[in-house]
OpenMM code with the backbone's topology and positions (N, CA, C; nanometers):
from openmm import Vec3, app, unit

residues = "MET ARG THR ARG ARG ARG LEU LEU PRO LEU LEU PRO LEU VAL ALA LEU ALA VAL ALA GLY CYS SER SER SER GLY GLY GLY LYS PRO LEU PRO ALA ALA LYS PRO VAL SER GLY SER LEU LYS ARG ALA ASP GLY SER PRO VAL GLY ASN VAL LEU LEU MET LEU GLN PRO THR THR THR GLY HIS MET THR SER PHE GLU VAL ASP ALA ASN GLY ALA PHE SER GLY GLU ALA ILE ALA GLY PRO TYR ALA TRP PHE VAL ALA LYS SER ALA LYS ALA GLY ASP ALA ASP LYS ALA LEU ALA LYS VAL PRO GLU GLU PHE GLN GLN GLY LYS ILE ASP ARG LYS VAL THR VAL GLY SER ALA ALA LEU ASP ILE THR ILE PRO".split()
positions = [
    Vec3(5.8122, 3.3381, -0.8540),
    Vec3(5.6878, 3.3096, -0.9243),
    Vec3(5.5977, 3.2207, -0.8397),
    Vec3(5.6583, 3.1190, -0.7725),
    Vec3(5.5784, 3.0279, -0.6916),
    Vec3(5.5131, 3.1021, -0.5746),
    Vec3(5.5875, 3.1951, -0.5131),
    Vec3(5.5313, 3.2725, -0.4030),
    Vec3(5.4124, 3.3538, -0.4510),
    Vec3(5.4231, 3.4170, -0.5655),
    Vec3(5.3138, 3.4966, -0.6198),
    Vec3(5.1916, 3.4085, -0.6448),
    Vec3(5.2138, 3.2884, -0.6977),
    Vec3(5.1043, 3.1957, -0.7252),
    Vec3(5.0364, 3.1532, -0.5955),
    Vec3(5.1117, 3.1366, -0.4873),
    Vec3(5.0541, 3.0971, -0.3588),
    Vec3(4.9765, 3.2116, -0.2950),
    Vec3(5.0169, 3.3347, -0.3212),
    Vec3(4.9499, 3.4490, -0.2605),
    Vec3(4.8234, 3.4896, -0.3346),
    Vec3(4.8133, 3.4603, -0.4623),
    Vec3(4.6960, 3.5001, -0.5397),
    Vec3(4.5648, 3.4480, -0.4818),
    Vec3(4.5565, 3.3230, -0.4347),
    Vec3(4.4292, 3.2765, -0.3782),
    Vec3(4.3892, 3.3515, -0.2513),
    Vec3(4.4840, 3.4205, -0.1880),
    Vec3(4.4528, 3.4933, -0.0659),
    Vec3(4.3915, 3.6293, -0.0925),
    Vec3(4.3959, 3.6755, -0.2169),
    Vec3(4.3454, 3.8092, -0.2474),
    Vec3(4.2003, 3.8305, -0.2069),
    Vec3(4.1085, 3.7338, -0.2285),
    Vec3(3.9709, 3.7576, -0.1824),
    Vec3(3.9628, 3.7789, -0.0312),
    Vec3(4.0453, 3.7069, 0.0443),
    Vec3(4.0430, 3.7237, 0.1892),
    Vec3(4.1017, 3.8578, 0.2301),
    Vec3(4.2064, 3.9018, 0.1604),
    Vec3(4.2642, 4.0323, 0.1897),
    Vec3(4.1633, 4.1420, 0.1587),
    Vec3(4.0924, 4.1295, 0.0474),
    Vec3(3.9902, 4.2285, 0.0124),
    Vec3(3.8810, 4.2310, 0.1176),
    Vec3(3.8438, 4.1146, 0.1675),
    Vec3(3.7427, 4.1077, 0.2723),
    Vec3(3.7925, 4.1761, 0.3992),
    Vec3(3.9186, 4.1559, 0.4319),
    Vec3(3.9751, 4.2176, 0.5518),
    Vec3(3.9770, 4.3690, 0.5389),
    Vec3(4.0165, 4.4187, 0.4222),
    Vec3(4.0199, 4.5633, 0.4004),
    Vec3(3.8797, 4.6203, 0.4073),
    Vec3(3.7847, 4.5536, 0.3461),
    Vec3(3.6462, 4.6000, 0.3511),
    Vec3(3.5948, 4.5983, 0.4939),
    Vec3(3.6292, 4.4936, 0.5680),
    Vec3(3.5858, 4.4846, 0.7067),
    Vec3(3.6459, 4.5936, 0.7927),
    Vec3(3.7715, 4.6295, 0.7674),
    Vec3(3.8371, 4.7336, 0.8455),
    Vec3(3.7781, 4.8704, 0.8150),
    Vec3(3.7364, 4.8922, 0.6917),
    Vec3(3.6853, 5.0236, 0.6562),
    Vec3(3.5407, 5.0418, 0.6980),
    Vec3(3.4723, 4.9334, 0.7320),
    Vec3(3.3329, 4.9459, 0.7743),
    Vec3(3.3147, 4.8788, 0.9093),
    Vec3(3.3779, 4.9338, 1.0104),
    Vec3(3.3768, 4.8713, 1.1424),
    Vec3(3.2554, 4.9094, 1.2250),
    Vec3(3.1409, 4.9283, 1.1584),
    Vec3(3.0187, 4.9526, 1.2325),
    Vec3(3.0079, 5.0948, 1.2843),
    Vec3(3.0535, 5.1920, 1.2082),
    Vec3(3.0402, 5.3303, 1.2488),
    Vec3(3.1319, 5.3705, 1.3626),
    Vec3(3.2486, 5.3112, 1.3699),
    Vec3(3.3438, 5.3506, 1.4722),
    Vec3(3.3266, 5.2775, 1.6040),
    Vec3(3.2402, 5.1781, 1.6100),
    Vec3(3.2231, 5.1009, 1.7328),
    Vec3(3.3492, 5.0194, 1.7584),
    Vec3(3.3892, 5.0094, 1.8839),
    Vec3(3.5060, 4.9252, 1.9131),
    Vec3(3.4720, 4.7780, 1.8914),
    Vec3(3.5712, 4.7007, 1.8552),
    Vec3(3.5529, 4.5567, 1.8382),
    Vec3(3.5306, 4.4916, 1.9743),
    Vec3(3.4563, 4.3822, 1.9775),
    Vec3(3.4404, 4.3084, 2.1033),
    Vec3(3.5769, 4.2572, 2.1513),
    Vec3(3.5867, 4.2303, 2.2787),
    Vec3(3.7111, 4.1775, 2.3348),
    Vec3(3.7368, 4.0364, 2.2834),
    Vec3(3.8632, 4.0070, 2.2611),
    Vec3(3.9018, 3.8714, 2.2205),
    Vec3(3.8835, 3.7775, 2.3381),
    Vec3(3.8452, 3.6555, 2.3066),
    Vec3(3.8219, 3.5513, 2.4077),
    Vec3(3.9232, 3.4395, 2.3882),
    Vec3(3.9524, 3.3648, 2.4937),
    Vec3(4.0423, 3.2497, 2.4779),
    Vec3(3.9826, 3.1470, 2.3815),
    Vec3(4.0696, 3.0921, 2.2981),
    Vec3(4.0305, 2.9909, 2.2009),
    Vec3(4.1308, 2.8761, 2.2111),
    Vec3(4.0811, 2.7552, 2.2091),
    Vec3(4.1695, 2.6396, 2.1998),
    Vec3(4.1011, 2.5367, 2.1119),
    Vec3(4.1804, 2.4480, 2.0577),
    Vec3(4.1222, 2.3473, 1.9705),
    Vec3(4.2273, 2.2562, 1.9132),
    Vec3(4.1864, 2.1858, 1.8080),
    Vec3(4.2762, 2.0895, 1.7451),
    Vec3(4.2581, 2.0932, 1.5935),
    Vec3(4.3626, 2.0529, 1.5258),
    Vec3(4.3629, 2.0406, 1.3805),
    Vec3(4.4019, 1.8965, 1.3505),
    Vec3(4.3131, 1.8259, 1.2811),
    Vec3(4.3400, 1.6844, 1.2537),
    Vec3(4.2892, 1.6455, 1.1164),
    Vec3(4.3248, 1.5244, 1.0760),
    Vec3(4.2757, 1.4657, 0.9516),
    Vec3(4.1502, 1.3846, 0.9833),
    Vec3(4.0791, 1.3464, 0.8796),
    Vec3(3.9558, 1.2691, 0.8958),
    Vec3(3.9793, 1.1374, 0.9695),
    Vec3(4.1002, 1.0809, 0.9577),
    Vec3(4.1305, 0.9551, 1.0272),
    Vec3(4.1669, 0.9770, 1.1744),
    Vec3(4.1646, 1.1036, 1.2194),
    Vec3(4.1941, 1.1356, 1.3588),
    Vec3(4.3388, 1.1702, 1.3865),
    Vec3(4.4272, 1.1521, 1.2890),
    Vec3(4.5678, 1.1841, 1.3121),
    Vec3(4.5878, 1.3356, 1.3155),
    Vec3(4.6783, 1.3833, 1.4009),
    Vec3(4.6977, 1.5277, 1.4148),
    Vec3(4.7691, 1.5892, 1.2944),
    Vec3(4.7345, 1.7123, 1.2653),
    Vec3(4.8071, 1.7940, 1.1681),
    Vec3(4.8838, 1.8935, 1.2533),
    Vec3(5.0149, 1.8793, 1.2570),
    Vec3(5.0944, 1.9605, 1.3482),
    Vec3(5.2056, 2.0372, 1.2827),
    Vec3(5.2659, 2.1261, 1.3617),
    Vec3(5.3792, 2.2090, 1.3205),
    Vec3(5.3460, 2.2983, 1.2017),
    Vec3(5.2225, 2.3502, 1.2014),
    Vec3(5.1768, 2.4420, 1.0977),
    Vec3(5.1150, 2.5643, 1.1649),
    Vec3(5.0722, 2.6574, 1.0849),
    Vec3(5.0063, 2.7781, 1.1320),
    Vec3(4.8622, 2.7748, 1.0827),
    Vec3(4.7667, 2.7857, 1.1731),
    Vec3(4.6252, 2.7929, 1.1368),
    Vec3(4.5892, 2.9404, 1.1249),
    Vec3(4.5419, 2.9793, 1.0082),
    Vec3(4.5057, 3.1182, 0.9826),
    Vec3(4.3541, 3.1323, 0.9829),
    Vec3(4.3022, 3.2299, 1.0569),
    Vec3(4.1592, 3.2585, 1.0612),
    Vec3(4.1356, 3.4000, 1.0107),
    Vec3(4.0529, 3.4126, 0.9090),
    Vec3(4.0166, 3.5416, 0.8508),
    Vec3(3.8699, 3.5681, 0.8818),
    Vec3(3.8365, 3.6753, 0.9575),
    Vec3(3.6965, 3.6997, 0.9913),
    Vec3(3.6122, 3.7283, 0.8676),
    Vec3(3.4908, 3.6773, 0.8696),
    Vec3(3.3990, 3.7051, 0.7587),
    Vec3(3.2984, 3.8134, 0.7968),
    Vec3(3.3003, 3.8539, 0.9240),
    Vec3(3.2152, 3.9657, 0.9676),
    Vec3(3.3006, 4.0636, 1.0462),
    Vec3(3.3054, 4.0496, 1.1771),
    Vec3(3.3781, 4.1423, 1.2630),
    Vec3(3.5038, 4.0762, 1.3176),
    Vec3(3.6098, 4.1531, 1.3286),
    Vec3(3.7322, 4.1010, 1.3877),
    Vec3(3.8527, 4.1350, 1.3041),
    Vec3(3.9583, 4.0629, 1.3268),
    Vec3(4.0819, 4.0814, 1.2512),
    Vec3(4.1461, 3.9452, 1.2283),
    Vec3(4.2329, 3.9372, 1.1298),
    Vec3(4.2984, 3.8112, 1.0972),
    Vec3(4.3753, 3.7618, 1.2197),
    Vec3(4.3634, 3.6330, 1.2449),
    Vec3(4.4251, 3.5718, 1.3617),
    Vec3(4.4984, 3.4464, 1.3177),
    Vec3(4.6103, 3.4192, 1.3822),
    Vec3(4.6823, 3.2955, 1.3519),
    Vec3(4.7150, 3.2224, 1.4812),
    Vec3(4.7216, 3.0911, 1.4713),
    Vec3(4.7546, 3.0059, 1.5846),
    Vec3(4.8645, 2.9093, 1.5433),
    Vec3(4.9696, 2.9007, 1.6224),
    Vec3(5.0718, 2.7979, 1.6023),
    Vec3(5.0123, 2.6652, 1.6476),
    Vec3(5.0160, 2.5668, 1.5597),
    Vec3(4.9639, 2.4338, 1.5914),
    Vec3(5.0829, 2.3458, 1.6289),
    Vec3(5.0786, 2.2865, 1.7491),
    Vec3(5.1915, 2.2062, 1.7942),
    Vec3(5.1934, 2.0696, 1.7245),
    Vec3(5.2933, 1.9897, 1.7560),
    Vec3(5.3107, 1.8587, 1.6907),
    Vec3(5.1925, 1.7653, 1.7132),
    Vec3(5.1164, 1.7874, 1.8191),
    Vec3(4.9996, 1.7032, 1.8491),
    Vec3(4.8717, 1.7566, 1.7885),
    Vec3(4.8813, 1.8638, 1.7094),
    Vec3(4.7638, 1.9208, 1.6450),
    Vec3(4.6855, 2.0171, 1.7327),
    Vec3(4.7379, 2.0530, 1.8495),
    Vec3(4.6678, 2.1424, 1.9418),
    Vec3(4.7121, 2.2876, 1.9215),
    Vec3(4.6194, 2.3796, 1.9455),
    Vec3(4.6511, 2.5221, 1.9400),
    Vec3(4.5676, 2.5965, 2.0438),
    Vec3(4.6138, 2.7149, 2.0792),
    Vec3(4.5376, 2.8004, 2.1702),
    Vec3(4.5829, 2.9445, 2.1493),
    Vec3(4.4966, 3.0355, 2.1887),
    Vec3(4.5247, 3.1775, 2.1756),
    Vec3(4.3984, 3.2566, 2.2028),
    Vec3(4.3838, 3.3694, 2.1359),
    Vec3(4.2658, 3.4535, 2.1533),
    Vec3(4.2128, 3.4976, 2.0186),
    Vec3(4.0800, 3.5137, 2.0114),
    Vec3(4.0146, 3.5638, 1.8907),
    Vec3(3.8791, 3.6217, 1.9299),
    Vec3(3.8276, 3.7078, 1.8471),
    Vec3(3.6948, 3.7637, 1.8654),
    Vec3(3.5945, 3.6593, 1.8183),
    Vec3(3.4883, 3.6376, 1.8962),
    Vec3(3.3867, 3.5385, 1.8597),
    Vec3(3.3219, 3.5755, 1.7274),
    Vec3(3.2930, 3.4730, 1.6459),
    Vec3(3.2252, 3.4938, 1.5194),
    Vec3(3.2729, 3.3975, 1.4130),
    Vec3(3.2224, 3.4140, 1.2902),
    Vec3(3.2604, 3.3242, 1.1804),
    Vec3(3.3934, 3.3660, 1.1160),
    Vec3(3.4707, 3.2660, 1.0800),
    Vec3(3.6010, 3.2871, 1.0161),
    Vec3(3.6175, 3.1900, 0.8996),
    Vec3(3.6813, 3.2354, 0.7940),
    Vec3(3.7327, 3.1471, 0.6895),
    Vec3(3.8705, 3.1023, 0.7393),
    Vec3(3.9132, 2.9830, 0.7020),
    Vec3(4.0409, 2.9338, 0.7533),
    Vec3(4.1239, 2.8658, 0.6448),
    Vec3(4.2546, 2.8643, 0.6706),
    Vec3(4.3486, 2.7894, 0.5877),
    Vec3(4.4725, 2.7608, 0.6703),
    Vec3(4.5589, 2.6757, 0.6197),
    Vec3(4.6804, 2.6342, 0.6887),
    Vec3(4.8002, 2.6927, 0.6158),
    Vec3(4.8955, 2.7448, 0.6923),
    Vec3(5.0155, 2.8056, 0.6343),
    Vec3(5.1399, 2.7471, 0.7013),
    Vec3(5.2529, 2.7811, 0.6462),
    Vec3(5.3813, 2.7358, 0.6995),
    Vec3(5.4116, 2.8081, 0.8299),
    Vec3(5.4535, 2.7337, 0.9283),
    Vec3(5.4918, 2.7902, 1.0575),
    Vec3(5.6341, 2.8447, 1.0492),
    Vec3(5.6550, 2.9602, 1.1074),
    Vec3(5.7893, 3.0177, 1.1125),
    Vec3(5.8682, 2.9585, 1.2292),
    Vec3(5.7990, 2.8916, 1.3206),
    Vec3(5.8633, 2.8405, 1.4417),
    Vec3(5.8991, 2.6933, 1.4353),
    Vec3(5.8305, 2.6160, 1.3548),
    Vec3(5.8537, 2.4715, 1.3497),
    Vec3(5.9827, 2.4404, 1.2749),
    Vec3(6.0614, 2.3513, 1.3310),
    Vec3(6.1871, 2.3122, 1.2688),
    Vec3(6.1671, 2.2363, 1.1380),
    Vec3(6.0585, 2.1624, 1.1276),
    Vec3(6.0300, 2.0839, 1.0072),
    Vec3(5.9101, 2.1424, 0.9330),
    Vec3(5.9025, 2.2745, 0.9266),
    Vec3(5.7853, 2.3444, 0.8725),
    Vec3(5.7526, 2.3047, 0.7289),
    Vec3(5.8524, 2.2936, 0.6438),
    Vec3(5.8265, 2.2562, 0.5044),
    Vec3(5.7680, 2.1156, 0.4960),
    Vec3(5.8246, 2.0244, 0.5718),
    Vec3(5.7780, 1.8858, 0.5725),
    Vec3(5.6359, 1.8781, 0.6289),
    Vec3(5.6085, 1.9529, 0.7338),
    Vec3(5.4746, 1.9526, 0.7947),
    Vec3(5.3706, 2.0081, 0.6985),
    Vec3(5.4019, 2.1185, 0.6329),
    Vec3(5.3062, 2.1794, 0.5404),
    Vec3(5.2838, 2.0912, 0.4178),
    Vec3(5.3861, 2.0180, 0.3762),
    Vec3(5.3724, 1.9296, 0.2600),
    Vec3(5.2681, 1.8194, 0.2847),
    Vec3(5.2375, 1.7892, 0.4102),
    Vec3(5.1379, 1.6874, 0.4440),
    Vec3(4.9953, 1.7407, 0.4361),
    Vec3(4.9806, 1.8718, 0.4212),
    Vec3(4.8480, 1.9341, 0.4124),
    Vec3(4.8112, 1.9458, 0.2646),
    Vec3(4.6954, 1.8966, 0.2239),
    Vec3(4.6555, 1.9106, 0.0836),
    Vec3(4.6603, 2.0578, 0.0404),
    Vec3(4.7076, 2.0816, -0.0796),
    Vec3(4.7272, 2.2177, -0.1286),
    Vec3(4.6005, 2.3024, -0.1214),
    Vec3(4.4867, 2.2416, -0.1419),
    Vec3(4.3603, 2.3150, -0.1374),
    Vec3(4.3371, 2.3813, -0.0007),
    Vec3(4.3933, 2.3240, 0.1073),
    Vec3(4.3766, 2.3798, 0.2411),
    Vec3(4.4894, 2.4753, 0.2790),
    Vec3(4.5809, 2.4995, 0.1862),
    Vec3(4.6884, 2.5957, 0.2065),
    Vec3(4.6529, 2.7304, 0.1442),
    Vec3(4.5314, 2.7415, 0.0970),
    Vec3(4.4850, 2.8627, 0.0314),
    Vec3(4.3544, 2.9070, 0.0953),
    Vec3(4.3352, 3.0370, 0.1022),
    Vec3(4.2114, 3.0895, 0.1561),
    Vec3(4.0930, 3.0539, 0.0685),
    Vec3(3.9826, 3.0207, 0.1314),
    Vec3(3.8596, 2.9884, 0.0598),
    Vec3(3.7443, 3.0398, 0.1452),
    Vec3(3.6735, 3.1369, 0.0956),
    Vec3(3.5744, 3.2075, 0.1737),
    Vec3(3.4601, 3.1183, 0.2224),
    Vec3(3.4319, 3.0096, 0.1542),
    Vec3(3.3218, 2.9239, 0.1986),
    Vec3(3.3676, 2.8091, 0.2902),
    Vec3(3.4961, 2.8070, 0.3279),
    Vec3(3.5458, 2.7097, 0.4255),
    Vec3(3.5488, 2.7836, 0.5599),
    Vec3(3.4449, 2.7629, 0.6401),
    Vec3(3.4294, 2.8439, 0.7613),
    Vec3(3.4245, 2.7617, 0.8890),
    Vec3(3.4620, 2.8281, 0.9974),
    Vec3(3.4440, 2.7782, 1.1332),
    Vec3(3.3899, 2.8951, 1.2152),
    Vec3(3.3297, 2.8634, 1.3281),
    Vec3(3.2789, 2.9680, 1.4157),
    Vec3(3.3529, 2.9631, 1.5483),
    Vec3(3.4136, 3.0745, 1.5828),
    Vec3(3.4803, 3.0874, 1.7110),
    Vec3(3.3746, 3.1288, 1.8126),
    Vec3(3.3671, 3.0559, 1.9217),
    Vec3(3.2680, 3.0853, 2.0250),
    Vec3(3.3131, 3.0273, 2.1569),
    Vec3(3.2189, 2.9714, 2.2298),
    Vec3(3.2505, 2.9196, 2.3627),
    Vec3(3.3031, 2.7756, 2.3601),
    Vec3(3.2774, 2.7021, 2.2538),
    Vec3(3.3223, 2.5623, 2.2450),
    Vec3(3.4621, 2.5547, 2.1847),
    Vec3(3.5276, 2.4412, 2.2073),
    Vec3(3.6588, 2.4177, 2.1465),
    Vec3(3.6468, 2.4229, 1.9947),
    Vec3(3.7487, 2.4705, 1.9313),
    Vec3(3.7511, 2.4842, 1.7862),
    Vec3(3.8272, 2.3648, 1.7283),
    Vec3(3.7552, 2.2606, 1.6934),
    Vec3(3.8167, 2.1399, 1.6391),
    Vec3(3.7927, 2.1354, 1.4885),
    Vec3(3.9024, 2.1404, 1.4134),
    Vec3(3.8953, 2.1478, 1.2672),
    Vec3(3.9506, 2.0177, 1.2090),
    Vec3(3.8767, 1.9641, 1.1132),
    Vec3(3.9185, 1.8415, 1.0475),
    Vec3(3.9436, 1.8689, 0.8990),
    Vec3(4.0608, 1.8261, 0.8523),
    Vec3(4.0949, 1.8338, 0.7108),
    Vec3(4.0605, 1.6980, 0.6502),
    Vec3(3.9659, 1.6947, 0.5565),
    Vec3(3.9255, 1.5646, 0.4969),
    Vec3(4.0399, 1.4944, 0.4272),
] * unit.nanometer
topology = app.Topology()
chain = topology.addChain("A")
for resn in residues:
    res = topology.addResidue(resn, chain)
    for name in ("N", "CA", "C"):
        topology.addAtom(name, app.Element.getBySymbol(name[0]), res)
């Protein structure tokens, strides 16, 4: 039951992803993914680590995830553009449950108006 309750807030993002996949601009290929790096921290500057940062495109692209290390740093590739984001449990972190418990529940759920833009600058995200 708890898993179902946690997945329900993600339904709007899943619907957006399905809609985005079905309308990919008339068959145009997606732009190439670019290197992305950044940090995840709290408002006081302390790192949020050992979690998974999830990015859901709000226009073009595909869902992307980044493993966030213990220092709050992450890197990988993504297509440039706007994304909604949330934090999820890492499958790789040894203390994943403990790390995720430090993230406010509101940021563990998808929210379409919580956005960041992937581009040429570092992607630094702050959880209030």
